[in-house]
Each structure stands twice: as C-alpha cells, then as structure tokens.
N, CA, C and O atoms as CSV, one atom per row, in Angstrom:
chain,resi,resn,atom,element,x,y,z
A,1,UNK,N,N,0.792,-1.195,-0.092
A,1,UNK,CA,C,0.079,0.000,-0.078
A,1,UNK,C,C,0.916,1.462,-0.153
A,1,UNK,O,O,1.823,1.710,0.642
A,2,UNK,N,N,0.586,2.195,-0.982
A,2,UNK,CA,C,1.378,3.526,-0.869
A,2,UNK,C,C,0.684,4.563,0.099
A,2,UNK,O,O,-0.533,4.746,0.075
A,3,UNK,N,N,1.268,5.018,0.681
A,3,UNK,CA,C,0.895,6.227,1.562
A,3,UNK,C,C,1.155,7.368,0.988
A,3,UNK,O,O,2.300,7.820,0.972
A,4,UNK,N,N,0.111,7.998,0.429
A,4,UNK,CA,C,0.361,9.141,-0.328
A,4,UNK,C,C,0.857,10.321,0.674
A,4,UNK,O,O,0.246,10.527,1.722
A,5,UNK,N,N,2.137,11.180,0.254
A,5,UNK,CA,C,2.679,12.164,0.754
A,5,UNK,C,C,2.793,13.406,0.052
A,5,UNK,O,O,3.177,14.483,0.507
A,6,UNK,N,N,2.366,13.094,-1.268
A,6,UNK,CA,C,2.183,14.418,-2.112
A,6,UNK,C,C,1.019,14.324,-3.014
A,6,UNK,O,O,0.714,13.224,-3.473
A,7,UNK,N,N,0.239,15.546,-3.352
A,7,UNK,CA,C,-0.474,15.445,-4.378
A,7,UNK,C,C,-0.309,14.778,-5.573
A,7,UNK,O,O,-1.249,14.205,-6.125
A,8,UNK,N,N,1.086,14.814,-6.126
A,8,UNK,CA,C,1.641,14.142,-7.343
A,8,UNK,C,C,1.349,12.616,-7.206
A,8,UNK,O,O,1.086,12.015,-8.248
A,9,UNK,N,N,1.368,11.936,-6.046
A,9,UNK,CA,C,1.244,10.549,-5.828
A,9,UNK,C,C,-0.180,10.044,-6.125
A,9,UNK,O,O,-0.371,8.848,-6.343
A,10,UNK,N,N,-1.061,10.835,-6.135
A,10,UNK,CA,C,-2.594,10.331,-6.660
A,10,UNK,C,C,-2.644,10.316,-7.984
A,10,UNK,O,O,-2.345,11.337,-8.604
A,11,UNK,N,N,-2.970,9.339,-8.537
A,11,UNK,CA,C,-2.894,9.077,-10.010
A,11,UNK,C,C,-4.311,8.121,-10.118
A,11,UNK,O,O,-4.225,6.922,-9.853
A,12,UNK,N,N,-5.424,8.632,-10.462
A,12,UNK,CA,C,-6.679,8.070,-10.600
A,12,UNK,C,C,-6.819,7.576,-11.972
A,12,UNK,O,O,-7.950,7.470,-12.448
A,13,UNK,N,N,-5.643,7.224,-12.744
A,13,UNK,CA,C,-5.979,6.932,-14.326
A,13,UNK,C,C,-5.777,5.099,-14.399
A,13,UNK,O,O,-6.049,4.405,-15.379
A,14,UNK,N,N,-5.320,4.694,-13.290
A,14,UNK,CA,C,-5.099,3.190,-13.147
A,14,UNK,C,C,-6.500,2.493,-13.687
A,14,UNK,O,O,-7.617,3.001,-13.588
A,15,UNK,N,N,-6.222,1.362,-14.211
A,15,UNK,CA,C,-7.286,0.489,-14.394
A,15,UNK,C,C,-8.496,0.336,-13.438
A,15,UNK,O,O,-9.699,0.518,-13.623
A,16,UNK,N,N,-7.659,-0.127,-12.162
A,16,UNK,CA,C,-8.512,-0.428,-11.006
A,16,UNK,C,C,-7.548,-0.242,-9.825
A,16,UNK,O,O,-6.388,-0.615,-9.653
A,17,UNK,N,N,-8.410,0.461,-9.063
A,17,UNK,CA,C,-7.575,0.937,-7.759
A,17,UNK,C,C,-8.475,1.143,-6.667
A,17,UNK,O,O,-9.701,1.155,-6.768
A,18,UNK,N,N,-7.687,1.336,-5.418
A,18,UNK,CA,C,-8.370,1.551,-4.008
A,18,UNK,C,C,-7.766,2.662,-3.362
A,18,UNK,O,O,-6.559,2.683,-3.124
A,19,UNK,N,N,-8.668,3.740,-3.016
A,19,UNK,CA,C,-8.225,4.864,-2.137
A,19,UNK,C,C,-9.020,4.635,-1.079
A,19,UNK,O,O,-10.247,4.559,-1.127
A,20,UNK,N,N,-8.074,4.479,0.259
A,20,UNK,CA,C,-8.360,4.451,1.398
A,20,UNK,C,C,-8.154,5.679,2.323
A,20,UNK,O,O,-7.092,5.893,2.908
A,21,UNK,N,N,-9.323,6.518,2.416
A,21,UNK,CA,C,-9.336,7.675,3.187
A,21,UNK,C,C,-9.357,7.314,4.694
A,21,UNK,O,O,-10.259,6.563,5.065
A,22,UNK,N,N,-8.461,7.770,5.602
A,22,UNK,CA,C,-8.278,7.510,6.885
A,22,UNK,C,C,-7.792,8.713,7.690
A,22,UNK,O,O,-7.241,9.651,7.113
A,23,UNK,N,N,-7.983,8.707,9.014
A,23,UNK,CA,C,-7.165,9.502,9.986
A,23,UNK,C,C,-6.782,8.586,11.017
A,23,UNK,O,O,-7.457,7.639,11.422
A,24,UNK,N,N,-5.454,8.998,11.478
A,24,UNK,CA,C,-4.537,8.382,12.482
A,24,UNK,C,C,-5.427,8.419,13.820
A,24,UNK,O,O,-5.230,7.513,14.631
A,25,UNK,N,N,-6.324,9.327,14.091
A,25,UNK,CA,C,-6.823,9.342,15.250
A,25,UNK,C,C,-8.058,8.574,15.546
A,25,UNK,O,O,-8.591,8.491,16.652
A,26,UNK,N,N,-8.616,7.804,14.007
A,26,UNK,CA,C,-10.038,7.139,14.119
A,26,UNK,C,C,-9.844,5.761,14.684
A,26,UNK,O,O,-8.956,5.010,14.281
A,27,UNK,N,N,-10.769,5.427,15.705
A,27,UNK,CA,C,-10.785,4.017,16.214
A,27,UNK,C,C,-10.622,3.045,15.408
A,27,UNK,O,O,-11.208,3.201,14.336
A,28,UNK,N,N,-10.013,2.048,15.526
A,28,UNK,CA,C,-9.733,0.830,14.449
A,28,UNK,C,C,-9.142,1.105,13.291
A,28,UNK,O,O,-9.367,0.364,12.335
A,29,UNK,N,N,-8.298,2.192,13.159
A,29,UNK,CA,C,-7.779,2.635,11.968
A,29,UNK,C,C,-6.871,1.474,11.572
A,29,UNK,O,O,-6.939,0.915,10.477
A,30,UNK,N,N,-6.012,1.153,12.549
A,30,UNK,CA,C,-4.952,0.060,12.170
A,30,UNK,C,C,-5.470,-1.366,11.901
A,30,UNK,O,O,-4.830,-2.178,11.234
A,31,UNK,N,N,-6.569,-1.599,12.415
A,31,UNK,CA,C,-7.208,-2.875,12.233
A,31,UNK,C,C,-7.913,-2.774,10.661
A,31,UNK,O,O,-7.930,-3.775,9.945
A,32,UNK,N,N,-8.387,-1.703,10.283
A,32,UNK,CA,C,-8.927,-1.680,8.887
A,32,UNK,C,C,-7.989,-1.459,7.855
A,32,UNK,O,O,-8.132,-1.824,6.688
A,33,UNK,N,N,-6.923,-0.786,8.372
A,33,UNK,CA,C,-5.802,-0.687,7.515
A,33,UNK,C,C,-5.126,-2.075,7.185
A,33,UNK,O,O,-4.720,-2.251,6.036
A,34,UNK,N,N,-4.994,-2.989,8.054
A,34,UNK,CA,C,-4.727,-4.493,7.887
A,34,UNK,C,C,-5.600,-4.866,6.929
A,34,UNK,O,O,-5.017,-5.127,5.876
A,35,UNK,N,N,-6.734,-4.988,6.885
A,35,UNK,CA,C,-7.842,-5.420,6.112
A,35,UNK,C,C,-7.412,-5.061,4.599
A,35,UNK,O,O,-7.122,-5.886,3.733
A,36,UNK,N,N,-7.432,-3.610,4.457
A,36,UNK,CA,C,-7.107,-3.032,3.240
A,36,UNK,C,C,-5.804,-3.738,2.543
A,36,UNK,O,O,-5.793,-3.891,1.321
A,37,UNK,N,N,-4.889,-4.092,3.220
A,37,UNK,CA,C,-3.438,-4.563,2.881
A,37,UNK,C,C,-3.601,-5.891,2.359
A,37,UNK,O,O,-3.038,-6.295,1.341
A,38,UNK,N,N,-4.452,-6.620,3.141
A,38,UNK,CA,C,-4.810,-8.033,2.528
A,38,UNK,C,C,-5.619,-8.089,1.370
A,38,UNK,O,O,-5.443,-8.968,0.526
A,39,UNK,N,N,-6.707,-7.009,1.236
A,39,UNK,CA,C,-7.373,-7.064,0.162
A,39,UNK,C,C,-6.226,-6.805,-1.101
A,39,UNK,O,O,-6.272,-7.441,-2.154
A,40,UNK,N,N,-5.364,-5.931,-0.852
A,40,UNK,CA,C,-4.382,-5.577,-1.791
A,40,UNK,C,C,-3.640,-6.919,-2.469
A,40,UNK,O,O,-3.511,-7.143,-3.673
A,41,UNK,N,N,-3.231,-7.670,-1.449
A,41,UNK,CA,C,-2.444,-8.797,-1.610
A,41,UNK,C,C,-3.408,-9.780,-2.384
A,41,UNK,O,O,-3.003,-10.367,-3.388
A,42,UNK,N,N,-4.637,-9.944,-1.922
A,42,UNK,CA,C,-5.281,-11.174,-2.513
A,42,UNK,C,C,-5.894,-10.882,-3.712
A,42,UNK,O,O,-6.142,-11.767,-4.531
A,43,UNK,N,N,-6.194,-9.573,-3.910
A,43,UNK,CA,C,-6.632,-9.224,-5.516
A,43,UNK,C,C,-5.658,-8.711,-6.375
A,43,UNK,O,O,-5.927,-8.463,-7.550
A,44,UNK,N,N,-4.424,-8.508,-5.838
A,44,UNK,CA,C,-3.549,-7.758,-6.570
A,44,UNK,C,C,-3.869,-6.431,-7.437
A,44,UNK,O,O,-3.794,-6.293,-8.658
A,45,UNK,N,N,-4.281,-5.411,-6.360
A,45,UNK,CA,C,-4.830,-4.217,-6.799
A,45,UNK,C,C,-4.016,-3.229,-6.410
A,45,UNK,O,O,-3.252,-3.497,-5.483
A,46,UNK,N,N,-3.977,-2.082,-6.907
A,46,UNK,CA,C,-3.052,-1.005,-6.082
A,46,UNK,C,C,-3.963,-0.336,-5.124
A,46,UNK,O,O,-5.105,0.010,-5.425
A,47,UNK,N,N,-3.466,-0.178,-4.052
A,47,UNK,CA,C,-4.186,0.720,-2.769
A,47,UNK,C,C,-3.183,2.087,-2.517
A,47,UNK,O,O,-1.958,2.196,-2.575
A,48,UNK,N,N,-4.090,2.922,-2.259
A,48,UNK,CA,C,-3.443,3.961,-1.706
A,48,UNK,C,C,-4.156,4.664,-0.427
A,48,UNK,O,O,-5.373,4.837,-0.363
A,49,UNK,N,N,-3.355,4.996,0.451
A,49,UNK,CA,C,-3.952,5.430,1.710
A,49,UNK,C,C,-3.793,6.971,1.746
A,49,UNK,O,O,-2.689,7.444,1.475
A,50,UNK,N,N,-4.700,7.678,2.024
A,50,UNK,CA,C,-4.749,9.244,2.085
A,50,UNK,C,C,-5.420,9.524,3.350
A,50,UNK,O,O,-6.532,9.148,3.721
A,51,UNK,N,N,-4.435,10.349,4.035
A,51,UNK,CA,C,-4.858,10.710,5.495
A,51,UNK,C,C,-5.536,12.026,5.156
A,51,UNK,O,O,-5.028,12.970,4.550
A,52,UNK,N,N,-6.820,11.931,5.668
A,52,UNK,CA,C,-7.957,12.961,5.399
A,52,UNK,C,C,-7.477,14.180,6.175
A,52,UNK,O,O,-8.076,15.202,5.840
A,53,UNK,N,N,-6.541,14.351,7.138
A,53,UNK,CA,C,-6.232,15.498,7.780
A,53,UNK,C,C,-5.212,16.271,7.026
A,53,UNK,O,O,-5.212,17.502,7.035
A,54,UNK,N,N,-4.285,15.513,6.331
A,54,UNK,CA,C,-3.155,16.266,5.585
A,54,UNK,C,C,-3.736,16.449,4.115
A,54,UNK,O,O,-3.097,17.319,3.523
A,55,UNK,N,N,-4.779,15.880,3.328
A,55,UNK,CA,C,-5.257,15.996,2.274
A,55,UNK,C,C,-6.924,16.141,2.194
A,55,UNK,O,O,-7.767,15.427,1.652
A,56,UNK,N,N,-7.023,17.308,2.928
A,56,UNK,CA,C,-8.668,17.590,2.814
A,56,UNK,C,C,-9.205,17.955,1.375
A,56,UNK,O,O,-10.330,17.603,1.021
A,57,UNK,N,N,-8.327,18.702,0.532
A,57,UNK,CA,C,-8.759,18.768,-0.743
A,57,UNK,C,C,-8.982,17.619,-1.651
A,57,UNK,O,O,-9.537,17.746,-2.742
A,58,UNK,N,N,-8.586,16.612,-1.231
A,58,UNK,CA,C,-8.870,15.301,-1.827
A,58,UNK,C,C,-10.124,14.796,-1.353
A,58,UNK,O,O,-10.802,14.134,-2.139
A,59,UNK,N,N,-10.530,15.001,-0.209
A,59,UNK,CA,C,-11.682,14.460,0.478
A,59,UNK,C,C,-12.842,15.368,-0.298
A,59,UNK,O,O,-13.876,14.884,-0.761
A,60,UNK,N,N,-12.496,16.700,-0.349
A,60,UNK,CA,C,-13.677,17.363,-1.079
A,60,UNK,C,C,-13.787,16.845,-2.516
A,60,UNK,O,O,-14.896,16.687,-3.026
A,61,UNK,N,N,-12.607,16.566,-3.205
A,61,UNK,CA,C,-12.566,16.219,-4.627
A,61,UNK,C,C,-13.455,14.833,-4.696
A,61,UNK,O,O,-14.272,14.712,-5.609
A,62,UNK,N,N,-13.297,13.855,-3.779
A,62,UNK,CA,C,-14.264,12.620,-4.008
A,62,UNK,C,C,-15.322,12.638,-3.109
A,62,UNK,O,O,-15.872,11.553,-2.921
A,63,UNK,N,N,-15.787,13.712,-2.442
A,63,UNK,CA,C,-16.818,13.846,-1.524
A,63,UNK,C,C,-16.869,12.953,-0.564
A,63,UNK,O,O,-17.875,12.269,-0.377
A,64,UNK,N,N,-15.691,12.851,0.216
A,64,UNK,CA,C,-15.495,12.101,1.434
A,64,UNK,C,C,-16.078,12.751,2.405
A,64,UNK,O,O,-15.677,13.901,2.580
A,65,UNK,N,N,-17.115,12.260,3.266
A,65,UNK,CA,C,-17.922,12.816,4.231
A,65,UNK,C,C,-17.773,12.279,5.601
A,65,UNK,O,O,-18.184,12.806,6.635
A,66,UNK,N,N,-16.963,10.869,5.443
A,66,UNK,CA,C,-16.938,10.195,6.913
A,66,UNK,C,C,-15.498,9.263,6.727
A,66,UNK,O,O,-15.187,8.713,5.670
A,67,UNK,N,N,-14.922,9.227,7.641
A,67,UNK,CA,C,-13.827,8.475,7.853
A,67,UNK,C,C,-13.944,6.978,8.784
A,67,UNK,O,O,-14.367,7.007,9.940
A,68,UNK,N,N,-13.549,5.802,8.172
A,68,UNK,CA,C,-12.807,5.671,6.986
A,68,UNK,C,C,-13.772,5.684,5.927
A,68,UNK,O,O,-14.958,5.601,6.247
A,69,UNK,N,N,-13.459,5.772,4.721
A,69,UNK,CA,C,-13.987,5.663,3.295
A,69,UNK,C,C,-13.131,5.045,2.469
A,69,UNK,O,O,-11.971,5.457,2.456
A,70,UNK,N,N,-13.518,3.918,1.596
A,70,UNK,CA,C,-12.815,3.309,0.757
A,70,UNK,C,C,-13.673,3.596,-0.467
A,70,UNK,O,O,-14.898,3.475,-0.470
A,71,UNK,N,N,-12.878,4.018,-1.593
A,71,UNK,CA,C,-13.302,4.275,-2.890
A,71,UNK,C,C,-12.688,3.357,-3.938
A,71,UNK,O,O,-11.476,3.333,-4.149
A,72,UNK,N,N,-13.470,2.688,-4.512
A,72,UNK,CA,C,-12.855,1.745,-5.676
A,72,UNK,C,C,-12.969,2.789,-7.035
A,72,UNK,O,O,-13.952,3.503,-7.234
A,73,UNK,N,N,-11.851,2.739,-7.867
A,73,UNK,CA,C,-11.957,3.500,-8.925
A,73,UNK,C,C,-11.450,2.860,-10.253
A,73,UNK,O,O,-10.345,2.321,-10.182
A,74,UNK,N,N,-11.991,2.844,-11.262
A,74,UNK,CA,C,-11.441,2.337,-12.597
A,74,UNK,C,C,-11.258,3.398,-13.679
A,74,UNK,O,O,-12.233,3.881,-14.255
A,75,UNK,N,N,-10.138,3.718,-13.922
A,75,UNK,CA,C,-9.777,4.935,-14.865
A,75,UNK,C,C,-10.441,6.019,-14.374
A,75,UNK,O,O,-10.866,6.786,-15.239
A,76,UNK,N,N,-10.663,6.318,-13.195
A,76,UNK,CA,C,-11.190,7.537,-12.426
A,76,UNK,C,C,-12.583,7.590,-12.103
A,76,UNK,O,O,-13.134,8.482,-11.459
A,77,UNK,N,N,-13.183,6.436,-12.662
A,77,UNK,CA,C,-14.684,6.624,-12.548
A,77,UNK,C,C,-14.784,5.710,-11.069
A,77,UNK,O,O,-13.946,4.882,-10.713
A,78,UNK,N,N,-15.874,6.040,-10.410
A,78,UNK,CA,C,-16.129,5.159,-9.152
A,78,UNK,C,C,-16.952,4.176,-9.406
A,78,UNK,O,O,-18.057,4.380,-9.908
A,79,UNK,N,N,-16.449,2.819,-9.042
A,79,UNK,CA,C,-17.249,1.752,-8.992
A,79,UNK,C,C,-17.878,1.496,-7.729
A,79,UNK,O,O,-18.906,0.818,-7.748
A,80,UNK,N,N,-17.444,1.916,-6.647
A,80,UNK,CA,C,-17.897,1.673,-5.275
A,80,UNK,C,C,-17.131,2.628,-4.048
A,80,UNK,O,O,-15.964,2.975,-3.868
A,81,UNK,N,N,-18.221,2.825,-3.421
A,81,UNK,CA,C,-17.842,3.892,-2.206
A,81,UNK,C,C,-18.176,3.122,-0.919
A,81,UNK,O,O,-19.333,2.713,-0.826
A,82,UNK,N,N,-17.423,2.900,-0.033
A,82,UNK,CA,C,-17.586,2.108,1.196
A,82,UNK,C,C,-17.331,3.299,2.524
A,82,UNK,O,O,-16.246,3.831,2.761
A,83,UNK,N,N,-18.417,3.503,3.167
A,83,UNK,CA,C,-18.389,4.539,4.298
A,83,UNK,C,C,-18.225,3.743,5.597
A,83,UNK,O,O,-18.729,2.632,5.760
A,84,UNK,N,N,-17.565,4.319,6.413
A,84,UNK,CA,C,-17.306,3.799,8.004
A,84,UNK,C,C,-16.755,2.280,7.841
A,84,UNK,O,O,-16.476,1.725,6.778
A,85,UNK,N,N,-16.671,1.769,9.087
A,85,UNK,CA,C,-16.084,0.361,9.330
A,85,UNK,C,C,-16.936,-0.574,8.841
A,85,UNK,O,O,-18.117,-0.280,9.027
A,86,UNK,N,N,-16.721,-1.716,8.215
A,86,UNK,CA,C,-17.472,-2.961,7.945
A,86,UNK,C,C,-16.625,-4.144,8.250
A,86,UNK,O,O,-15.411,-4.081,8.439
A,87,UNK,N,N,-17.301,-5.165,8.284
A,87,UNK,CA,C,-16.872,-6.591,8.808
A,87,UNK,C,C,-15.710,-6.988,7.467
A,87,UNK,O,O,-15.659,-6.567,6.312
A,88,UNK,N,N,-14.934,-7.882,8.145
A,88,UNK,CA,C,-14.052,-8.550,6.897
A,88,UNK,C,C,-14.811,-9.270,5.828
A,88,UNK,O,O,-14.638,-9.211,4.611
A,89,UNK,N,N,-15.706,-9.979,6.530
A,89,UNK,CA,C,-16.704,-10.749,5.512
A,89,UNK,C,C,-17.427,-9.688,4.478
A,89,UNK,O,O,-17.599,-9.996,3.298
A,90,UNK,N,N,-17.811,-8.496,4.978
A,90,UNK,CA,C,-18.596,-7.446,4.139
A,90,UNK,C,C,-17.382,-7.026,2.973
A,90,UNK,O,O,-17.702,-6.780,1.811
A,91,UNK,N,N,-16.235,-6.987,3.352
A,91,UNK,CA,C,-15.411,-6.091,2.570
A,91,UNK,C,C,-14.857,-7.197,1.478
A,91,UNK,O,O,-14.773,-6.895,0.288
A,92,UNK,N,N,-14.466,-8.565,1.993
A,92,UNK,CA,C,-14.470,-9.556,0.936
A,92,UNK,C,C,-15.512,-9.692,-0.140
A,92,UNK,O,O,-15.284,-9.749,-1.348
A,93,UNK,N,N,-16.721,-9.738,0.471
A,93,UNK,CA,C,-17.959,-10.050,-0.404
A,93,UNK,C,C,-17.932,-8.890,-1.338
A,93,UNK,O,O,-18.112,-9.233,-2.507
A,94,UNK,N,N,-17.752,-7.580,-1.149
A,94,UNK,CA,C,-17.575,-6.472,-2.056
A,94,UNK,C,C,-16.622,-6.537,-3.054
A,94,UNK,O,O,-16.929,-6.176,-4.190
A,95,UNK,N,N,-15.477,-6.955,-2.794
A,95,UNK,CA,C,-14.368,-7.050,-3.566
A,95,UNK,C,C,-14.658,-8.396,-4.420
A,95,UNK,O,O,-14.352,-8.370,-5.612
A,96,UNK,N,N,-15.191,-9.489,-3.912
A,96,UNK,CA,C,-15.448,-10.552,-4.742
A,96,UNK,C,C,-16.473,-10.106,-6.070
A,96,UNK,O,O,-16.429,-10.541,-7.221
A,97,UNK,N,N,-17.266,-9.236,-5.566
A,97,UNK,CA,C,-18.414,-8.923,-6.457
A,97,UNK,C,C,-17.815,-7.916,-7.445
A,97,UNK,O,O,-18.263,-7.942,-8.592
A,98,UNK,N,N,-16.869,-7.044,-7.143
A,98,UNK,CA,C,-15.950,-6.156,-8.190
A,98,UNK,C,C,-15.082,-7.039,-9.039
A,98,UNK,O,O,-14.928,-6.904,-10.253
A,99,UNK,N,N,-14.596,-7.847,-8.370
A,99,UNK,CA,C,-13.565,-8.686,-9.351
A,99,UNK,C,C,-14.308,-9.835,-9.971
A,99,UNK,O,O,-13.647,-10.552,-10.722
A,100,UNK,N,N,-15.500,-10.112,-9.791
A,100,UNK,CA,C,-16.378,-11.304,-10.461
A,100,UNK,C,C,-15.489,-12.547,-10.459
A,100,UNK,O,O,-14.951,-13.070,-11.434
A,101,UNK,N,N,-15.434,-12.936,-9.115
A,101,UNK,CA,C,-14.509,-14.290,-8.830
A,101,UNK,C,C,-15.467,-15.429,-9.045
A,101,UNK,O,O,-15.045,-16.536,-8.711
A,102,UNK,N,N,-16.636,-15.360,-9.523
A,102,UNK,CA,C,-17.320,-16.551,-10.022
A,102,UNK,C,C,-17.677,-17.465,-8.745
A,102,UNK,O,O,-17.638,-18.693,-8.834
A,103,UNK,N,N,-17.973,-16.909,-7.740
A,103,UNK,CA,C,-18.451,-17.605,-6.688
A,103,UNK,C,C,-17.174,-17.979,-5.653
A,103,UNK,O,O,-17.396,-18.234,-4.469
A,104,UNK,N,N,-15.935,-17.986,-6.169
A,104,UNK,CA,C,-14.886,-18.213,-5.464
A,104,UNK,C,C,-14.772,-17.421,-3.985
A,104,UNK,O,O,-14.898,-16.205,-4.128
A,105,UNK,N,N,-14.612,-17.745,-2.937
A,105,UNK,CA,C,-14.618,-16.800,-1.762
A,105,UNK,C,C,-13.209,-17.194,-1.265
A,105,UNK,O,O,-12.641,-18.283,-1.191
A,106,UNK,N,N,-12.798,-15.780,-0.910
A,106,UNK,CA,C,-11.636,-15.592,-0.408
A,106,UNK,C,C,-11.535,-15.494,1.178
A,106,UNK,O,O,-12.454,-14.923,1.767
A,107,UNK,N,N,-10.431,-16.037,1.928
A,107,UNK,CA,C,-10.662,-15.899,3.421
A,107,UNK,C,C,-9.274,-15.080,3.611
A,107,UNK,O,O,-8.170,-15.610,3.482
A,108,UNK,N,N,-9.473,-13.762,3.922
A,108,UNK,CA,C,-8.391,-12.929,4.454
A,108,UNK,C,C,-8.189,-12.726,5.934
A,108,UNK,O,O,-7.294,-12.042,6.432
A,109,UNK,N,N,-9.274,-13.507,6.687
A,109,UNK,CA,C,-9.269,-12.899,8.011
A,109,UNK,C,C,-8.232,-13.866,8.942
A,109,UNK,O,O,-7.881,-13.551,10.079
A,110,UNK,N,N,-7.832,-15.035,8.283
A,110,UNK,CA,C,-6.773,-15.874,8.999
A,110,UNK,C,C,-5.430,-15.566,8.982
A,110,UNK,O,O,-4.602,-16.161,9.672
A,111,UNK,N,N,-5.157,-14.601,8.173
A,111,UNK,CA,C,-3.680,-14.189,7.876
A,111,UNK,C,C,-3.222,-13.733,9.106
A,111,UNK,O,O,-2.067,-13.324,9.222
C-alpha cells in the first residue's frame, strides 16, 4: 500500500485501484488498514492510503464525508464507495463482486 505524501502521488488513471481515506486518530484505523492491505495482496490491486487531515482537498474532490472511506475506481470512475467500518466478511464480499470471482470465496481473516 502506498501512503500518499504529496498530491502528485495520486494517480486516478489506473485500470483499478482502491483509495483508502483514513485518519490516524480514528478508532480501529490500524485494524482496517490491515484489512485493506490483505485485500491488496489477495486481489493484486493498487491501494493508496490518503490521510484525510493532510489531504482535505482530496476529500472534497471525492466527496468524502466520513472516515474511514474506501473508494474503488476504474480509470477515474467510481465503482464503489464504502463509508465507515465494515466487517472483513462484508469487505471480501464487495471485492469478490467487483472482481467477479465466480463464486470463489477468499479468506483474508486468518492471515
């Protein structure tokens, strides 16, 4: 996962990518971050972590109103927006749907 440190690091032209908007002060941030990293490894996708306190202009750009938020983009087009904390099961289900895994279930909770 790439932690965004400057505006130029944000490239929304990739085929498929995940933007994870977070705040260090948010409860369960590290647990959710771990889930996102497992998603990145399982689905072989590009994930970018964006600190909402440091990049409030990006929050406005993508209409981020709650933390955490996961935004799944394809060539800059929004495929899915997930607001707030969700369970590992829900996250897997969402990504299985996005990646059209034909019923294959992934288990990222045991890593």
